[in-house]
C-alpha positions as CSV (number, residue, x, y, z in Angstrom):
1,M,-0.3,0.2,-0.2
2,R,2.7,2.2,1.2
3,L,4.9,2.0,-2.6
4,L,1.3,2.7,-4.4
5,C,0.6,5.8,-2.4
6,Q,3.8,6.9,-3.4
7,K,3.9,6.4,-7.1
8,V,0.3,8.1,-6.5
9,F,2.1,11.1,-5.3
10,L,5.0,10.9,-7.3
11,L,2.5,10.6,-10.2
12,T,0.5,13.8,-9.2
13,A,3.8,16.2,-8.6
14,F,5.3,15.4,-11.8
15,S,1.9,16.0,-13.3
16,T,1.5,19.3,-11.9
17,L,5.0,20.7,-13.0
18,A,4.7,19.3,-16.4
19,C,1.4,21.2,-16.5
20,S,2.8,24.3,-15.2
21,D,4.0,26.0,-18.5
22,V,0.8,24.7,-21.4
23,T,-1.2,26.7,-22.9
24,G,-3.5,29.6,-21.3
25,P,-2.9,33.1,-20.1
26,L,0.4,33.8,-18.4
27,G,-1.5,35.2,-15.4
28,S,-0.1,38.9,-13.9
29,Q,3.7,38.4,-14.7
30,H,6.1,41.4,-15.9
31,F,8.9,41.1,-17.3
32,V,11.8,44.1,-17.5
33,L,13.8,44.0,-20.7
34,H,17.8,43.3,-20.5
35,D,19.2,43.3,-23.9
36,I,18.7,44.0,-27.6
37,S,20.2,40.8,-28.9
38,G,22.9,41.1,-26.8
39,R,23.9,44.2,-26.6
40,P,22.9,45.9,-23.1
41,L,21.1,48.5,-22.9
42,P,21.2,51.1,-23.6
43,T,21.7,50.3,-27.4
44,Y,20.4,50.7,-30.6
45,L,17.1,49.3,-31.8
46,A,19.0,47.7,-35.0
47,P,22.2,47.7,-37.2
48,T,20.3,49.8,-39.8
49,P,22.3,52.6,-41.0
50,G,20.5,55.8,-40.7
51,L,18.1,54.7,-38.1
52,T,19.6,56.1,-34.8
53,V,16.7,54.8,-32.2
54,T,18.2,54.6,-29.3
55,I,16.1,52.0,-26.4
56,V,17.0,53.1,-22.7
57,S,14.8,50.3,-21.2
58,G,11.6,48.7,-21.7
59,A,9.1,46.1,-20.4
60,V,6.3,43.5,-20.9
61,V,3.3,43.2,-18.9
62,F,1.0,40.5,-18.2
63,S,-2.5,41.0,-17.6
64,G,-5.7,38.8,-17.0
65,A,-7.7,37.7,-19.7
66,N,-5.2,37.5,-22.2
67,H,-3.3,41.1,-22.5
68,A,-0.3,42.0,-22.9
69,T,1.2,45.7,-23.4
70,I,5.2,45.9,-24.8
71,T,6.7,49.6,-23.6
72,E,9.7,51.2,-24.3
73,H,11.8,54.0,-23.6
74,R,13.4,55.7,-26.5
75,I,16.1,58.3,-27.7
76,N,14.5,59.6,-30.6
77,E,16.5,60.4,-34.6
78,D,16.3,64.0,-33.4
79,G,16.9,63.5,-29.6
80,T,13.3,63.9,-28.0
81,E,12.9,60.8,-25.4
82,S,9.6,59.1,-25.8
83,D,7.4,56.4,-24.4
84,F,6.3,53.8,-27.3
85,S,3.7,50.9,-25.9
86,T,1.7,48.5,-27.8
87,N,-1.4,46.7,-26.6
88,Y,-1.5,43.3,-27.5
89,T,-4.1,39.9,-26.7
90,Y,-1.6,36.3,-26.9
91,K,-2.0,32.7,-27.4
92,V,0.5,30.2,-25.6
93,T,1.0,27.2,-27.4
94,G,4.1,25.1,-24.9
95,T,7.0,27.7,-25.0
96,T,5.4,30.0,-27.9
97,I,3.7,33.0,-27.1
98,E,1.6,34.8,-30.0
99,F,0.9,38.1,-29.7
100,E,-2.0,39.6,-31.5
101,P,-1.9,44.0,-31.9
102,D,-5.2,45.0,-29.9
103,V,-5.5,47.5,-32.9
104,V,-6.1,46.5,-36.3
105,C,-2.6,47.6,-38.2
106,P,-2.4,49.7,-41.6
107,D,-1.3,47.3,-44.5
108,L,2.2,48.7,-44.5
109,C,2.7,47.1,-41.2
110,V,5.0,43.7,-41.0
111,G,3.6,40.4,-38.9
112,P,3.3,40.6,-35.2
113,P,6.5,39.5,-32.5
114,V,7.0,36.1,-31.6
115,A,8.5,34.9,-28.2
116,T,9.4,32.3,-26.7
117,V,9.5,31.5,-22.9
118,T,12.6,30.3,-21.7
119,V,14.3,29.2,-17.8
120,S,15.1,33.4,-17.2
121,G,12.2,34.9,-18.4
122,I,11.2,35.5,-21.9
123,T,12.7,36.3,-25.3
124,I,10.4,38.3,-28.6
125,D,11.5,38.1,-31.8
126,I,9.9,41.7,-32.7
127,A,11.5,41.6,-36.8
128,P,9.7,37.4,-37.0
129,W,9.6,38.2,-40.8
130,Q,13.6,37.8,-40.6
131,P,14.1,35.8,-37.6
132,G,17.0,36.6,-34.9
133,W,17.6,40.0,-36.5
134,I,16.2,42.0,-33.5
135,V,15.7,39.7,-30.1
136,Y,14.1,41.3,-27.3
137,N,15.9,39.2,-24.2
138,Y,13.2,40.0,-20.6
139,A,14.0,39.0,-17.3
140,R,11.6,37.9,-14.6
141,G,10.9,41.6,-13.3
């Protein structure tokens, strides 16, 4: 009987651990931008000649009902500072987070970012049409 109880306990424990990051909302979680493509902040957005936007800080906030907001504080090309924020709904499949903007994007917009849950936080591929080009790495806040 004791062996049976131990097996049931272990099966329950492993099932709980295995299901801890399955599809569903991430609840209320906050992630802070750590680096962009391995470059510490502040850093340029992308290695594009003529584009001198500098990202100073950023965050991703997941709230209930599958809503998320990605924000960043920037120094623009003309030296002014601004905050940029985009609201999304999201869907989690395994370790992948698929974002969908709350506002319908004009024809010139590119696809929404795609994120991957990691041990230390999340990574967001900001330019999914060119994977790995601009990757935001966030740590749990």
